[in-house]
MIMARTOR-267506 format. One line per field, with one value per residue: x negated, y negated, z of N, C-alpha, C in turn; residue in one letter. Coordinates in nm, 2 decimals, always signed. Example, Ala and Ser with C-alpha at 12.3 -4.5 7.8 and 13.67 -1.06 7.14 Angstrom:
2
nxx	[-1.32:-1.28]
nyy	[+0.57:+0.22]
nzz	[+0.78:+0.71]
caxx	[-1.23:-1.37]
cayy	[+0.45:+0.11]
cazz	[+0.78:+0.71]
cxx	[-1.32:-1.29]
cyy	[+0.33:+0.00]
czz	[+0.78:+0.79]
type	[A:S]
This chain:
181
nxx	[-0.81:-0.62:-0.40:-0.32:-0.11:+0.02:+0.36:+0.59:+0.77:+0.76:+0.85:+0.82:+0.84:+0.99:+0.99:+1.07:+0.78:+0.61:+0.41:+0.46:+0.49:+0.26:+0.07:+0.22:+0.16:-0.11:-0.13:-0.01:-0.16:-0.39:-0.35:-0.29:-0.09:+0.16:+0.43:+0.51:+0.76:+0.99:+1.24:+1.37:+1.40:+1.63:+1.83:+1.75:+1.80:+2.06:+2.26:+2.46:+2.66:+2.54:+2.47:+2.36:+2.10:+2.08:+2.13:+2.39:+2.59:+2.82:+3.08:+3.06:+2.79:+2.70:+2.79:+2.63:+2.37:+2.39:+2.41:+2.22:+1.99:+2.10:+2.07:+1.77:+1.70:+1.83:+1.63:+1.39:+1.41:+1.43:+1.20:+1.02:+1.12:+1.02:+0.76:+0.61:+0.44:+0.59:+0.63:+0.82:+0.92:+1.08:+1.30:+1.44:+1.62:+1.76:+2.02:+2.03:+1.81:+1.78:+2.00:+1.86:+1.66:+1.81:+1.95:+1.72:+1.64:+1.60:+1.31:+1.17:+1.10:+0.86:+0.79:+0.70:+0.65:+0.57:+0.44:+0.35:+0.26:+0.48:+0.36:+0.16:+0.38:+0.52:+0.32:+0.28:+0.50:+0.57:+0.38:+0.50:+0.66:+0.89:+1.25:+1.49:+1.62:+1.74:+1.80:+1.69:+1.48:+1.13:+1.06:+1.30:+1.39:+1.18:+1.28:+1.53:+1.43:+1.30:+1.49:+1.70:+1.61:+1.57:+1.32:+1.14:+0.88:+0.57:+0.44:+0.31:+0.11:+0.00:-0.14:-0.39:-0.53:-0.66:-0.56:-0.66:-0.71:-0.52:-0.38:-0.59:-0.49:-0.28:-0.31:-0.51:-0.32:-0.08:+0.10:+0.22:+0.36:+0.62:+0.69:+0.97:+1.16]
nyy	[+3.39:+3.29:+3.02:+2.85:+2.66:+2.64:+2.68:+2.94:+3.01:+2.90:+2.69:+2.68:+2.48:+2.34:+2.18:+2.38:+2.55:+2.44:+2.58:+2.71:+3.00:+3.08:+2.94:+3.02:+3.31:+3.28:+3.14:+3.32:+3.54:+3.44:+3.47:+3.66:+3.83:+3.87:+3.74:+3.72:+3.57:+3.60:+3.37:+3.41:+3.64:+3.77:+3.66:+3.79:+4.07:+4.10:+4.28:+4.30:+4.03:+3.82:+3.47:+3.21:+2.99:+2.64:+2.30:+2.23:+2.41:+2.67:+2.71:+2.98:+3.02:+2.83:+2.96:+3.20:+3.09:+2.98:+3.23:+3.32:+3.16:+3.21:+3.50:+3.50:+3.33:+3.47:+3.71:+3.61:+3.52:+3.76:+3.88:+3.71:+3.72:+3.96:+3.92:+3.82:+3.60:+3.38:+3.27:+3.15:+3.08:+2.93:+2.78:+2.49:+2.25:+1.91:+1.84:+2.10:+2.16:+2.07:+2.23:+2.48:+2.47:+2.43:+2.67:+2.82:+2.69:+2.77:+2.87:+2.64:+2.57:+2.49:+2.27:+2.29:+2.08:+2.10:+1.91:+1.85:+1.61:+1.49:+1.56:+1.75:+1.96:+1.98:+2.08:+2.30:+2.45:+2.49:+2.68:+2.89:+3.22:+3.26:+3.22:+3.15:+2.94:+2.85:+2.60:+2.39:+2.16:+2.12:+1.91:+1.78:+1.89:+1.78:+1.54:+1.55:+1.66:+1.41:+1.22:+1.33:+1.48:+1.54:+1.36:+1.53:+1.71:+1.83:+1.69:+1.76:+1.63:+1.82:+1.83:+1.78:+1.95:+2.28:+2.62:+2.70:+2.49:+2.36:+2.52:+2.49:+2.21:+2.24:+2.42:+2.24:+2.05:+2.11:+2.04:+1.82:+1.97:+1.98:+1.75:+1.49:+1.65]
nzz	[+5.81:+6.11:+6.18:+6.45:+6.47:+6.25:+6.14:+6.25:+6.04:+5.72:+5.48:+5.11:+4.87:+4.59:+4.23:+3.94:+3.77:+3.97:+4.11:+4.32:+4.36:+4.33:+4.52:+4.76:+4.79:+4.82:+5.05:+5.24:+5.19:+5.36:+5.62:+5.94:+5.99:+5.77:+5.58:+5.23:+5.09:+4.84:+4.77:+4.51:+4.44:+4.53:+4.35:+4.11:+4.20:+4.11:+3.92:+3.73:+3.65:+3.73:+3.75:+3.51:+3.65:+3.68:+3.62:+3.58:+3.75:+3.77:+3.96:+4.04:+4.01:+4.20:+4.41:+4.41:+4.44:+4.70:+4.86:+4.81:+4.91:+5.18:+5.25:+5.20:+5.43:+5.63:+5.63:+5.64:+5.92:+6.07:+5.98:+6.10:+6.38:+6.44:+6.48:+6.27:+6.04:+5.82:+5.48:+5.30:+5.03:+4.72:+4.46:+4.64:+4.66:+4.68:+4.92:+5.00:+5.08:+5.34:+5.47:+5.45:+5.63:+5.86:+5.91:+5.96:+6.20:+6.47:+6.49:+6.40:+6.15:+5.92:+5.64:+5.31:+5.03:+4.70:+4.45:+4.16:+3.90:+3.66:+3.39:+3.43:+3.52:+3.31:+3.09:+3.24:+3.22:+2.96:+2.92:+3.06:+3.08:+3.22:+3.21:+3.37:+3.48:+3.24:+3.04:+3.14:+3.21:+3.36:+3.42:+3.46:+3.66:+3.83:+3.86:+4.01:+4.21:+4.34:+4.38:+4.54:+4.72:+5.06:+5.23:+5.38:+5.58:+5.44:+5.19:+4.90:+4.61:+4.40:+4.14:+4.07:+4.23:+4.29:+4.34:+4.61:+4.71:+4.76:+4.95:+5.15:+5.22:+5.33:+5.55:+5.69:+5.78:+5.94:+6.14:+6.01:+5.86:+5.99:+6.08:+6.08:+6.10]
caxx	[-0.81:-0.51:-0.38:-0.24:-0.07:+0.11:+0.50:+0.61:+0.81:+0.70:+0.95:+0.73:+0.96:+0.94:+1.06:+1.02:+0.65:+0.52:+0.32:+0.50:+0.47:+0.11:+0.05:+0.26:+0.10:-0.25:-0.12:+0.00:-0.31:-0.49:-0.27:-0.32:+0.03:+0.26:+0.52:+0.54:+0.94:+1.01:+1.38:+1.44:+1.43:+1.81:+1.90:+1.70:+1.85:+2.21:+2.21:+2.59:+2.76:+2.43:+2.50:+2.21:+2.06:+2.08:+2.18:+2.54:+2.60:+2.98:+3.13:+3.01:+2.66:+2.65:+2.79:+2.53:+2.26:+2.40:+2.40:+2.04:+1.94:+2.15:+1.98:+1.63:+1.71:+1.84:+1.53:+1.28:+1.43:+1.41:+1.02:+0.97:+1.13:+0.93:+0.63:+0.51:+0.46:+0.65:+0.58:+0.92:+0.90:+1.20:+1.32:+1.53:+1.65:+1.86:+2.07:+2.03:+1.66:+1.84:+2.08:+1.80:+1.57:+1.91:+1.92:+1.58:+1.59:+1.52:+1.18:+1.12:+1.02:+0.76:+0.84:+0.59:+0.71:+0.46:+0.51:+0.27:+0.32:+0.56:+0.28:+0.13:+0.48:+0.54:+0.22:+0.29:+0.63:+0.55:+0.32:+0.56:+0.75:+1.02:+1.38:+1.56:+1.65:+1.80:+1.78:+1.66:+1.31:+1.08:+1.04:+1.42:+1.40:+1.10:+1.37:+1.61:+1.34:+1.26:+1.66:+1.78:+1.58:+1.52:+1.14:+1.08:+0.74:+0.44:+0.46:+0.16:+0.09:-0.11:-0.15:-0.55:-0.58:-0.67:-0.45:-0.73:-0.71:-0.36:-0.35:-0.64:-0.46:-0.15:-0.37:-0.54:-0.21:-0.01:+0.18:+0.28:+0.46:+0.73:+0.73:+1.07:+1.29]
cayy	[+3.30:+3.24:+2.88:+2.90:+2.58:+2.66:+2.75:+3.08:+3.00:+2.80:+2.71:+2.63:+2.46:+2.24:+2.23:+2.51:+2.56:+2.34:+2.65:+2.78:+3.14:+3.12:+2.89:+3.06:+3.43:+3.26:+3.09:+3.42:+3.64:+3.41:+3.50:+3.79:+3.92:+3.75:+3.77:+3.63:+3.59:+3.52:+3.38:+3.42:+3.80:+3.77:+3.65:+3.89:+4.21:+4.11:+4.37:+4.24:+3.90:+3.72:+3.35:+3.13:+2.86:+2.51:+2.15:+2.22:+2.53:+2.68:+2.74:+3.11:+3.01:+2.80:+3.04:+3.28:+3.03:+2.96:+3.33:+3.39:+3.10:+3.28:+3.64:+3.48:+3.29:+3.61:+3.79:+3.53:+3.52:+3.91:+3.89:+3.62:+3.76:+4.07:+3.86:+3.79:+3.44:+3.38:+3.20:+3.15:+3.04:+2.92:+2.61:+2.46:+2.08:+1.81:+1.88:+2.25:+2.21:+2.07:+2.35:+2.61:+2.43:+2.42:+2.80:+2.88:+2.59:+2.83:+2.91:+2.54:+2.58:+2.40:+2.25:+2.23:+2.01:+2.10:+1.79:+1.80:+1.53:+1.52:+1.58:+1.89:+2.04:+2.00:+2.16:+2.43:+2.52:+2.53:+2.82:+3.00:+3.30:+3.26:+3.12:+3.17:+2.80:+2.80:+2.48:+2.29:+2.14:+2.13:+1.74:+1.70:+1.93:+1.70:+1.41:+1.56:+1.68:+1.25:+1.16:+1.39:+1.59:+1.47:+1.35:+1.60:+1.81:+1.79:+1.68:+1.75:+1.63:+1.93:+1.79:+1.80:+2.07:+2.45:+2.69:+2.72:+2.36:+2.34:+2.60:+2.46:+2.13:+2.27:+2.45:+2.13:+1.96:+2.19:+1.93:+1.74:+2.04:+1.99:+1.60:+1.44:+1.75]
cazz	[+5.96:+6.15:+6.22:+6.55:+6.47:+6.14:+6.21:+6.22:+5.90:+5.64:+5.34:+5.01:+4.77:+4.45:+4.10:+3.87:+3.74:+4.06:+4.16:+4.46:+4.39:+4.36:+4.66:+4.90:+4.80:+4.86:+5.18:+5.32:+5.25:+5.45:+5.73:+5.96:+6.01:+5.73:+5.48:+5.14:+5.07:+4.73:+4.77:+4.39:+4.43:+4.55:+4.21:+4.05:+4.21:+4.07:+3.80:+3.65:+3.67:+3.76:+3.69:+3.49:+3.73:+3.59:+3.63:+3.61:+3.80:+3.76:+4.10:+4.10:+3.99:+4.33:+4.51:+4.41:+4.49:+4.83:+4.92:+4.78:+5.06:+5.31:+5.22:+5.24:+5.55:+5.72:+5.59:+5.72:+6.05:+6.10:+5.99:+6.21:+6.50:+6.45:+6.47:+6.12:+5.98:+5.68:+5.40:+5.21:+4.88:+4.65:+4.44:+4.73:+4.60:+4.75:+5.07:+5.03:+5.17:+5.50:+5.53:+5.49:+5.74:+5.98:+5.93:+6.04:+6.34:+6.62:+6.46:+6.42:+6.05:+5.81:+5.50:+5.18:+4.89:+4.60:+4.37:+4.07:+3.82:+3.56:+3.25:+3.50:+3.50:+3.14:+3.06:+3.30:+3.20:+2.84:+2.91:+3.14:+3.04:+3.25:+3.17:+3.47:+3.48:+3.10:+2.93:+3.24:+3.18:+3.48:+3.46:+3.50:+3.80:+3.97:+3.89:+4.10:+4.38:+4.39:+4.38:+4.60:+4.82:+5.18:+5.24:+5.52:+5.58:+5.40:+5.04:+4.82:+4.47:+4.36:+3.98:+4.03:+4.29:+4.27:+4.43:+4.70:+4.77:+4.80:+5.07:+5.26:+5.25:+5.43:+5.67:+5.76:+5.83:+5.98:+6.24:+5.91:+5.77:+6.08:+6.07:+6.01:+6.11]
cxx	[-0.66:-0.50:-0.26:-0.08:+0.06:+0.24:+0.51:+0.70:+0.75:+0.79:+0.85:+0.84:+0.89:+0.98:+0.98:+0.89:+0.54:+0.43:+0.34:+0.47:+0.33:+0.05:+0.11:+0.22:-0.05:-0.23:-0.10:-0.11:-0.40:-0.44:-0.26:-0.21:+0.15:+0.33:+0.52:+0.69:+0.98:+1.18:+1.44:+1.48:+1.59:+1.88:+1.86:+1.77:+2.02:+2.23:+2.33:+2.65:+2.66:+2.46:+2.33:+2.20:+2.04:+2.11:+2.31:+2.59:+2.79:+2.98:+3.08:+2.87:+2.63:+2.68:+2.68:+2.39:+2.28:+2.38:+2.26:+1.97:+1.99:+2.08:+1.84:+1.63:+1.68:+1.70:+1.41:+1.29:+1.39:+1.28:+1.02:+1.00:+1.06:+0.78:+0.53:+0.54:+0.50:+0.64:+0.70:+0.94:+1.03:+1.20:+1.47:+1.50:+1.77:+1.88:+2.05:+1.89:+1.66:+1.90:+1.99:+1.73:+1.69:+1.94:+1.85:+1.55:+1.52:+1.38:+1.11:+1.05:+0.96:+0.82:+0.70:+0.65:+0.57:+0.53:+0.41:+0.35:+0.38:+0.47:+0.22:+0.25:+0.51:+0.48:+0.27:+0.39:+0.61:+0.49:+0.37:+0.65:+0.90:+1.15:+1.49:+1.66:+1.72:+1.74:+1.71:+1.52:+1.26:+1.06:+1.18:+1.44:+1.32:+1.18:+1.45:+1.56:+1.31:+1.40:+1.70:+1.76:+1.55:+1.34:+1.13:+0.96:+0.66:+0.42:+0.32:+0.16:-0.04:-0.16:-0.31:-0.62:-0.57:-0.58:-0.50:-0.73:-0.60:-0.31:-0.45:-0.58:-0.32:-0.25:-0.43:-0.47:-0.09:+0.14:+0.26:+0.38:+0.61:+0.78:+0.86:+1.22:+1.35]
cyy	[+3.27:+3.08:+2.91:+2.80:+2.56:+2.73:+2.88:+3.09:+2.88:+2.79:+2.60:+2.64:+2.37:+2.27:+2.36:+2.45:+2.46:+2.43:+2.72:+2.92:+3.17:+3.07:+2.96:+3.23:+3.40:+3.22:+3.23:+3.53:+3.60:+3.42:+3.65:+3.86:+3.84:+3.84:+3.69:+3.64:+3.53:+3.52:+3.44:+3.57:+3.82:+3.76:+3.77:+4.06:+4.20:+4.18:+4.28:+4.14:+3.81:+3.59:+3.26:+3.01:+2.74:+2.39:+2.16:+2.37:+2.53:+2.72:+2.90:+3.13:+2.92:+2.88:+3.14:+3.23:+3.00:+3.11:+3.38:+3.30:+3.18:+3.38:+3.59:+3.43:+3.40:+3.71:+3.74:+3.55:+3.63:+3.92:+3.81:+3.69:+3.93:+4.04:+3.82:+3.63:+3.45:+3.29:+3.24:+3.07:+3.04:+2.77:+2.61:+2.28:+2.06:+1.87:+2.04:+2.28:+2.19:+2.18:+2.45:+2.58:+2.44:+2.58:+2.85:+2.78:+2.67:+2.86:+2.77:+2.54:+2.46:+2.39:+2.20:+2.19:+2.01:+2.02:+1.75:+1.69:+1.56:+1.61:+1.75:+1.98:+2.08:+2.10:+2.30:+2.50:+2.55:+2.64:+2.94:+3.04:+3.29:+3.15:+3.13:+3.04:+2.76:+2.70:+2.38:+2.25:+2.12:+1.96:+1.70:+1.76:+1.84:+1.57:+1.42:+1.56:+1.52:+1.24:+1.20:+1.48:+1.52:+1.47:+1.37:+1.71:+1.77:+1.79:+1.66:+1.72:+1.70:+1.92:+1.82:+1.92:+2.21:+2.50:+2.68:+2.59:+2.31:+2.41:+2.54:+2.28:+2.16:+2.34:+2.37:+2.00:+2.06:+2.09:+1.83:+1.82:+2.01:+1.84:+1.58:+1.56:+1.72]
czz	[+5.98:+6.21:+6.29:+6.53:+6.33:+6.17:+6.17:+6.07:+5.82:+5.51:+5.24:+4.90:+4.69:+4.35:+4.05:+3.79:+3.82:+4.11:+4.30:+4.49:+4.42:+4.50:+4.77:+4.88:+4.82:+4.99:+5.28:+5.32:+5.31:+5.61:+5.76:+5.95:+5.92:+5.59:+5.39:+5.07:+4.98:+4.74:+4.63:+4.36:+4.45:+4.43:+4.11:+4.09:+4.17:+3.93:+3.67:+3.69:+3.72:+3.70:+3.65:+3.62:+3.65:+3.63:+3.65:+3.63:+3.82:+3.93:+4.15:+4.10:+4.15:+4.44:+4.54:+4.48:+4.66:+4.92:+4.89:+4.90:+5.17:+5.31:+5.26:+5.36:+5.68:+5.71:+5.66:+5.86:+6.10:+6.11:+6.09:+6.37:+6.55:+6.46:+6.37:+6.10:+5.82:+5.59:+5.30:+5.11:+4.78:+4.57:+4.51:+4.71:+4.65:+4.88:+5.08:+5.12:+5.33:+5.57:+5.56:+5.60:+5.87:+5.98:+6.00:+6.17:+6.45:+6.59:+6.42:+6.26:+5.96:+5.67:+5.40:+5.09:+4.81:+4.49:+4.29:+3.99:+3.70:+3.42:+3.31:+3.49:+3.38:+3.07:+3.11:+3.23:+3.05:+2.84:+2.99:+3.04:+3.07:+3.19:+3.27:+3.49:+3.32:+3.03:+3.03:+3.25:+3.32:+3.52:+3.49:+3.64:+3.92:+3.99:+3.98:+4.23:+4.42:+4.43:+4.50:+4.71:+4.94:+5.20:+5.34:+5.51:+5.50:+5.23:+4.95:+4.67:+4.43:+4.21:+3.97:+4.17:+4.25:+4.37:+4.58:+4.79:+4.81:+4.91:+5.16:+5.28:+5.35:+5.56:+5.74:+5.79:+5.88:+6.07:+6.08:+5.84:+5.84:+6.09:+6.02:+6.02:+6.26]
type	[M:E:N:Q:E:L:P:Q:I:L:V:V:T:G:G:M:A:A:G:K:S:T:V:A:Q:A:L:A:E:R:L:P:K:S:I:H:L:R:G:D:I:Y:R:K:M:I:V:N:G:R:E:T:M:G:P:D:L:S:P:E:G:L:R:Q:L:Q:L:R:Y:E:L:A:C:H:A:A:S:E:Y:A:A:A:G:F:Q:V:V:Y:Q:D:V:I:L:G:K:S:L:L:D:V:V:G:R:L:R:R:F:R:P:G:V:V:V:L:D:P:S:P:Q:V:L:A:S:R:D:I:A:R:E:K:T:A:Y:G:D:W:A:A:T:H:M:R:E:L:L:H:A:E:T:P:K:I:G:L:W:I:D:S:S:A:H:T:V:E:Q:T:V:A:E:I:L:A:H:P:A:K:T:I:Q:G:M]
């Protein structure tokens, strides 16, 4: 079922283990002509010289992270210009979220921030096999999310939600995704 009010580009962010990939995929599957753009794919494409993401990025790590956001925004814009609804999912914290939204401004992007409780994040983090963020615990990432990330878009505490309940909340409140921008 297409939601005409949902922005053409929707940025889904949150800390590690917040459920971004799962929610973004489920949301994209509900839209008739859609893309699930996984921002982390640009990090994974680096064969040699890839920097580890973490709380203390080297200058090269920061450059690679900014390049990743730039490439993903370019791809999102091209897909949107071709008539697709884009669900762009990545860990985008702090002022980087404003930078990403600024790059996508011609499409009036929406933002959804998944923000489960520290206990839920810790539980999910332990169960994960992913190690892209080295020693950076999901709960530390959540602290950064709350301390430095602008409060734009729709913030969802998905601690007690199923994936379908989270998707339903996004689809029920499309206007809230663009508030504050």
